[in-house]
N, C-alpha and C positions, 0 to 999 in steps of 0.2 A: 572466723568461727565456722567450722564445718557443720553442715546440716545433719540432723539426727537421722536414724534409719527410717523413722516415720516420715520425716521431711523429704527424704530421697524418694520414698514410695509416692508421696503426694506430687512431687515434681514430675516423676515419670508418668503418673496417671494424668496430669494436666497435658503433658506432651502427647500421650496416647489419645486423649479426647480431641485435641486440636487436629491431629493427623487423621482421626476417624471422620471428623467434620469436613476436613479438606477433601476426603474421598467421597463422602456422601453428598456434599453440596452440589457439585456439577451434575451428578446423577439425578438429584431431586429437581434441578432446574430443567433437565430434559424431560423428566416424567411429568412435571406440571406445566411444561411448555412456557417457562418463564424466560422469554428471549428479549423482553423490553429492557431488562436491567443488566448492566455489565456484571460479569462474574465477580470482579473486585468489590463492587458495592454489596452484592449478596454476601460475600465472605465477611465484610465488616459487620453487616447486620447479624450474621450467625455468631460472630465474636461477641457482639453485644448481648445476644441471648445466652451465651455460655458464661459470660463474665458476671460480675457482681450486680449488673443492672437487672438481671432476671433470675437465672438458675444458680448462679454463683458456683459453677463447676470448675472453672479455670482461674488460676491465679498466676501472676507474673513470677518468674524465678530466673535464676542465672542462665539456665539452659535455654528457656524460651526467649529471654532477652537477647542472647547471643544469636539464635537462629533468626529472630525478628530483625535484628540489625543487619545480619547477612542478607536477609530478604530485601530490605530497602536498598542496599548496595547493589544487589543483583538486578533489581528492578530498574535502577538508574543506568546500570551498564547496558541492559537490553534496550532501554529507551534511546541511549546514544547510538546503538546499532540500527535504530529505525530511521535515522535521519538520511534523507536522500539528497546528497550534495550536488547531484546533477541539476537539481532545481535552481541552485544558486549560480550556476555557470552562465556566462554571457551568451546571448544568442549568437549563433554562427552567422557570418555574412553569407547570404544566399549565393550558391555557386552556379545555379542554373536559372533560366528564365522562369520555369515553373515554380521553383522554390521562392524566387523573388515575388512572384505574383501571389503565392500562398501567404508569404510574410506580410505583404501589403494589405491583403484582405483579412488578416487575422484581427481579432478584437484589439482595441486600442490599449486596454489595460491588461498587463500580464499577471499571472498568479503571484510572481515575486513582488511586483508593485502593489497589488492589492493587499497581500499579506503584510508587507512592511508598513503600509499606510494604516491598516487596521490595527496592527499591534502598537504602533506609535500612539494611536488614539487610546488604546487600552492602558498604556503606561500613564498617559496624562490623566485619564479618568481615575485610575487607581490612586495616584498621588493626591488628587482632589478628594477622593473618598477617604483616604487615610487621614487627611487633616480634618475632614468632616467628622470622623469618628472621635477625634480629639476634642473638637468643639462641642460635640454632643455628649462628651464624657463617657463614651462607650468603650474606648480603648486609649491607653496612654501614649503609645508609640506609633506615630504616623508612618514611619518608614517601614516598620515590620508589617503593619496593616496593609500598606500599599503593595509590598512584596506578595503577601498572601492573596490579595484581590487580583493581581495580574497573572496568577498561575493558571495554567490549563493542563489537563491530564492528557498527555500525548498518547499513552497506551490505550485509553478508552476511546479517544478520537480515532485512532488507527483501526481499532476493532470495529467501530461503527461504520467507518468508510469501507472497510473490507467487506462487510456484510452487504453493502449496497453496490459493490464493484465499482468504486469511485476513485480509487487511488491513482489511476492513470488518466483521469479526466481533469480538465481545467478547474472545475469546481472542487474536486477532491484534492488536487494539488494545492489550491489556495488555502483550504481549511487545514491541510496537513502542515503547511508552512506557518500558519498562524499558531497552530498547536505546538510546533517545534520551537518557535520563538517563545511561546508561553511556558516552556520548560527550561530553555537555555538561559533566557534573560533573568528570570527570578533566581535561578541557581547561581548565576554570577553575582546578582545583587545580594543574595543571602551570604555568599562568601565574603563580599566586601563589608556587609553589615556586621558579620561575626568578627571580621578582622579589626574593624574600627571600634565596635562597642563591646567586644568580648573581653573577658578577664585575662585571657592568655593570648592576646593579640600579638601578632608579629608584624614586621614591616610588610606593607602591601606589595612591594616589589618582589617579595619572596614567592608570592602566588604565581608569578610568571615562571617560576621553576617547574611548576606542574606542566605547563604547556611546552616548556623546553624539553622536559623529560619525555613527554608524549611524542614530540618530534623525533627525538633520538631513538625511542623504541620503535616508532614507525619505520624509520630508515633501517634500523637493525634487522627488523623482521619482515621487510618488504618482500623479499623473495621466498618467504616461509612457505606459503601455500603451493607455490610451484614445486618446491622441494618435497613438501608433505605428500603430494600425490604419488611420489615414487616410493615412499617408505611407510605409507599408512598401514598400520596393523591395529586390529581390534583391541589388543592387549596394551597398547601404548596410548591411544587417544591423544596424540600430541597437540591437536588443535584445541582440545578442551583444556589441556594443561597450560597452553599458551594463554588462553582466555583468563584463567585464574591467576596466572603470573601477572598479566597486565592489570587486572583488577586490584590485586593487593599491593602491587608495586606503587601504583598511583594513589591508592587510598592511603597507604602509609606515608607517602611523600606529602600528600595534601594535609594530613593531620600534623605532620612534622613542621610544616611552615605556617601553621595557624589557620589553615583553611578547613573546610568541612570535607569529610571523607566521601560524601555523596558527589562532590564535584570531581574528585579523582575517579570515582566509579563511572561517572558520565563521560569524562574525557577518555577513559579506557575503552568504553563502548564505541566512541568515535574512532579511536585508533584501530580497533578490531574491524569496524566497518570499512575503513580505508584500506585495510589489508586484503579486502575482497575475499572473504572466506566462502566456501561452497555452501550450497543450500543445505546439505546434510549437517554441516557444522552449526548452522543457524538453528536447525530443527533440534539438535541435541542440546544446545545451550538453552533454547526455549523450554525443552523438557526438564532440564535441571532447575531452571528458575521457576517456571509456572507449575512444575510438578511437585516441588518441595518447599523451597525457601520463601517464595513470594506469597503463597497462601497463608503461611504462618505469620508473615508480617501483617497482612491485611486483617486476619482474624485477631491477632494480638492487639492491633490498633482499636478494634471494637471492644475486646475484652478489657482493655485498660480504661475504658470509659465506665463511669458509675453514674448512670442516668438517674438513679434514685436520688443521689445527692445533688446532681446538676439541676434536675427539674424541680427539686424541692426549694430552690432559691429563685425568687421572683426576678432577680437580675438576669439570670440565665435565660429565662423565658422571654425576656425582652431582647437579649442579644441574638438569639437564634434567627428570628425573622429579620432583624436588622442586618445581620451579616449575610443572610441569604439574598436580601434585596441588593446589598452592596456588590455581591458576586455578579448579579445580573446587570446592574447599572454599569459596572466596569466594562462590560462587553457589548453594551447597546450600540456603540459606535460601529461595530462590525456590520450591522445591518445596512447602514448608509453606504459603507465602502463596497459591500458585496452587490448592492443595487447598481453600481457603476457598470456591471457586466452581466449579472444574473437576475432572473425574474424574482418577483416579490416573495413567493412561497419559499424558494430556495435560499433567499437572503435571510428569511426568518429561520429556516432550518439550520443554516450555517451559524447564525448567531446563537441558536439554542445549543448546538453541540460545542461551540466555542466557550460556552459558560461552564462546561463540565470541568470540575476540579476536585481532585482528591489526592493524587500521588504526591505532588509537590507540597500540598498543604500539610500532609503528614510529615514530610521531611522538614519543612519549615518549623512546624510546631515542635518537632523533636529537638531541633537546635534551640528554639526559643525557650523550651523548658530547661535545657542544660544551662542557659544563660540567665534563667529566672526572669525572663522578659514577658512572661504570660502566666496568668493564673489558671488553675484547673478549670474554673468556670468558663473563662474566655476560650481556653483551648478546646473544651468540649463543645462550646457554641460554634466556633469556627469549623470544627470537624463535622458536627451534625448538619450545619448549613451546607457544607460541601457535599455531604451524602445526599441532601435534597437536590442539589444541582445534578448529581449523577442519576437520580431517578427521573427528574423532569426533562433534562436535556436530551438524552437519547429517545425518550418517548415522543417529545415534540418534533424531533428531527425525523423520526420514522413516519410520523403522521403528515409532515409538511412537504418532504422532498418529493420531487418528480423530475424526470429526465429533462435536461436542457435540449433545445433544438439542435445545438452543435454536436451533442452526444448521440443523436439519432440519425446522423448523416450516413447514407448508404455508401457502399463502395462504388465508385464511378468507373464504368467500363465503356469505352468507345470503340466501335467497329468501323473500319474503313473497308467499304465494299459490301454491297447487299446482294446476296445470291442464295442459291438453294443450300449452300453449306452454312453460311453465317446466320441467316435469318432464323432458322429453327433453334439454334443455340441461343441467340439473343432473346427469343420468346421464352425459352425455359428459364434463363437466368433472371429475366424481368420479374418472375413470380417469387424470387428469393430476395435476399438482402443486397440487391444490386440496382444501381441507377444506370439504365442502358440507353445509349444513343447510337444510331447508325448513320454513316455518312456515305454518300455516293455522288459521282459526277455524271452518272447516266440517268437522264430524265425518264427513260422507259422503266428502269428499275425503281426509281422513286415513285412513279405512279402505281407500279405493281404492288409494292410492299408498304407504302405509306400508311395504309389503313390497318396493317397488321403489327407494325412496330413503330417506335419513335424514330423516324427516318428524316434526315436532313439532306437537301440537295446543295452541293457546292459547285462552283464553276469548273474547277479542274483539280486534279489530285497532284498538287505540287506542295513542297514543304512550306512555302510562304503562304499559300492559300489555306492550307490546313491549320497552320498556326494562327492566322488571322480569324479563322472560323471557330477557334476554340477546340479543335479536334484533339489537341495534345493536352488539354486541361483535364486530365483524368488520372485515376490510380492505375488503370490498365488500358493499354491501347492494343487492339487486335488488328493486324494487317491481313485481311482476308480477300484481297483483290486477286484476280486471275493473273494480272500482269506482274511477273516476278521482279522486273526492274523497278517498277513503281513501289512494290512492297519493300524492296531492298533500300531504296533511297529514303522512303518515308520512315522505315524502322530506325535508320541511323539518325534521322532528323528528330524523331520522337525521343530517342534516348539522349541525344544532345540537349534537347529542351528540358529534360529532367524527369520524364515519365518513369515511375518506379518499375513497372513491368511492361515490357513490349514483347508481344507474341507475333511472329511473322510466318506467313504461309508460303511454301514453295511447292509447286507441282512438278517442276522439271528438276530431276535429280542432278543433272549435269550442272545446272546453274547453282544448285545448292552446294555441290562439291567445291565450287570455286570460292564460295562466300561464307560457308558455315563457320569456319574457324574464326574469321574476322568478326562475325556477328556474335559468336559465343564469347569471344574475348571482351566484347562491349557489354556483355550481360544481357543480350537479347535471346529470347527463347525461340527455337526454330521448330516449325511443324511441317511435316512432309506427308501429304495425303497418300501417295503410293506406299510408302513405308508402313504407315498405319494400317492400310488395307491388307498388306501382306501379313503383318503381325496378327491382325484380327482373324484372317482366314486360317492361319496356322493354329491359332488358339481354338478356333471352332473345330478343327480336326483333332487336335491333341487333347484339349480340355473343353468340351462343348458347354459345360456349365458356366465357364468364365464369360463367354459372349453373352449368355442370358443375363448374367449378373451385371455386366457393363451396360447393357441396353435396356434393362428392366425399368419400368416406370414406378414400381413399388419399392424396389431395393437396389441400390447401386453403390459404387465405390466413391469415397470422399477422402479428403485429406484436411487436417487442421494442425496448426502449430500451437502447442500448449504454452500459453503465456499467463494463465491464471494460476497464481501461486497457491490458491486454495486446494488445487488438485496435485501439486507437486509432492513427491515423496510419499505418494499413496500407492498401495498395491492395486493392480487392475481389478482384482476381485472385490475391492472395497468401494469402487466407484458407484455412485447412486444410479447411474444410467447404464451400467454394464449389461443389464438384461436386454437393452434395446439396440445394442450395436455389437458388431464383431470386429475386434481389432486384429488385423492380419499382419501388419508390420509396424515397426517403430524405427524411424530414421533419426539417429542420434550421433552428432559430432562426426558426420561423414560416413557412418556405418549403419547397416541395417541390424536391428535387434529383433530376434524372434520372441514375441511376447508369450508369457504364461500368466496364470492368475496371480502369481507372487511377484511379477515384475514391477518394480517401482518406477513411476513416471518422473521424468526430470524436466526442468524448465527448458523451453525451446525444443522439446521433442516434437517431431512431426509424425502424427498418428495417421495411419492409413486404415480406414475402417469401412464397413458396409452398414447401411441402415436405410430407412425410408427417407425420402426427401424432406419431409416435415421434421423428423427427428434430427437429420443432419443440419438443417438450418439452425435449430435451437442449440445443438451441441457445438457447432462452429462458433456461434455467438458467445456461448458460455465459456468455452475453453480458450477462445482467442482473445478475450478481454485481458489487457495487461493489468494485473492486480498484484 
C-alpha cells in the first residue's frame, strides 16, 4: 500500500528534522563545550528527544529505516577498517645487539597477551552473567545476554584514545585490542546464534563462504591502489566505488547464507584495510559514513525508543540498573589484567573505557528483534543501560588516566668526545626532550666539563670498551672526537650494534672523501666542519638574515616528521598553531614541496619550520606522536 500525499510529506519532514539535528548537534556540542560525551551518545539522546519519548516529532518510515540500516552497515564497515593487524603479528627476532637488549628489557607482558587474557575473562564473566539473568528471571536467553554483555564499542574507544594521543603507546594498544576483540567476537557469536536459533537458519559451514569470498576479493583487488594512483580522477572516485562494491557484495552474500549483514560489512572493512588505501580514501569514507548515514542510525535508535511506555512499567525500571551493573561486572576482570603492567589509576581508566558499549548492542538488539528473542522493554533497558556506560566510561577515563613512566621516556643521545664543539650542543639539547650523556677518554676533558654536562670517563675509545660502557645504548650516537680514524671505527661499530641514528664528525676533507660513500651506504650521517663553515660564510654574504635565523636564541630552524594523524589532510592555514611558526619547506616522498596556506599535510611529511625553542619542543612532541 503506497503512502498518501500527506504521508509522503510527513516522511520527508521526519527526514528533514533528523538531518537538521545531525547538523546542529556537533555545533551545539562545541558551543557548550560538551567533550566528555561521545558524539554517538549525544545523537542517541537527541533521537530520544525527537521521538515519542519527548517531543514526538520523528516517526519511523521506510526511508528512515533504509538509511538507518545503511548507517549500521557503514558503521561496522568503518570499524573493520580501524583494526590494526600489525598488533597481532609475531615479534621479530632481534637482528642487532641493541634490539636484543631492548627486547630483553621490555615489560614481560605484551599488549597482545594482556588483551587476549582480559577478553577471555570478559567472555567467561559474560556467560556467567547471562545465566545469572536467567536465574533471576531478568532475561530468558542466557546466550543472547552473554553476547550483549561482552560487547565493547570500538569506535568510541578509538575516539577516546585518539583524544589522549594513546593509540601508539602500549596502554593504548592494549585497550584497542581489547575493544577490537569486543567487536569481532560478539559479531561472530551473534552470527552463530542467528544461524542456530534463527527461523531461516542455513548450514553453519556456509558462513565460511563469507571469508572465502573476502579472500578472493582481497586477492583480486590487491594491486588496486597502486593502479588507482595513476588513473585517479575526481569525477570517478574509484576508491569509493570499490568500498561500496565490497560492502554490498559481502552484505548480500552474508544474508544469502543465513548470516547477518553486519558481519559481511565488518569483513568488507577488514578487506578494505588490508588493501592499504591512502589517507585521503579513509578521510572520504569517514566523511560519507559519519557525515550522513551513521548519525541517522544513532538518532533513529533513540527515536525508536518510547521512554514513556518503558519507564511506565516497573519491570523496566528494575532491568535498567540490573543490566548496567552487568555491563560493568563483565569488564571488572580487565582491571586485574591491566595491573600486570600499568599503574592502578590507569588500570581503572582502562576498565572504565572497556565497559563502554553501544554500537554492537544496537546491532545485536536489531537482530534479536527480528528473531523475536527480546521484548521492547528488555531491548529498551539494554539500550539505556548501554547509554549510561557511554556517559560514565569516558568521563571516568578522562579523570583517571595519567601518563605511564615508559611513555615519558626522553630521546637518548650519547656524545663521544667532549670539546668546545660538542659540549655547547649537549648543554642546549639537555634543556629539551633529550637525555644527554657525554663520554671521553681524556681525564683532563673530564675534569674540565664534568660540572657542566653529564660526562663519563672511559678507559679508551675502542668499540669493545664503548659497548661495555653502554655508549651505544642510545637512540642517537654522535661521534664528535677530533680523531677521524676513531670516529670512523666507532661509527661503524655503533651502526652494527643497532643504533638508529649515528652522526659522525670529520675535520679532514681528504679522509672524508675516502670514506663518505661507505658510511652513507651504512646509513651513517656525516658532518664536516669546514664544509659547514664555508656554507655559513656564504650564507652570511648572500642572505645575512639566514645566519641570524640559524644562530638566534629566540627563533631558529627546526624539523619534525608528522606522525599524528589528527593533523593529516589539514590545510596549513587550519592548523591551531600556525600563528606561532613559519613552515618554509615540506619534504614529502623524496621531494620538497613549497607550502601555501592551502597545502594539505600528509602522514610522514617532514616539516621544516622556524619558531621559538619552547614552541618547537611542544610542536615536535605534538606532531611527532604516532596516533
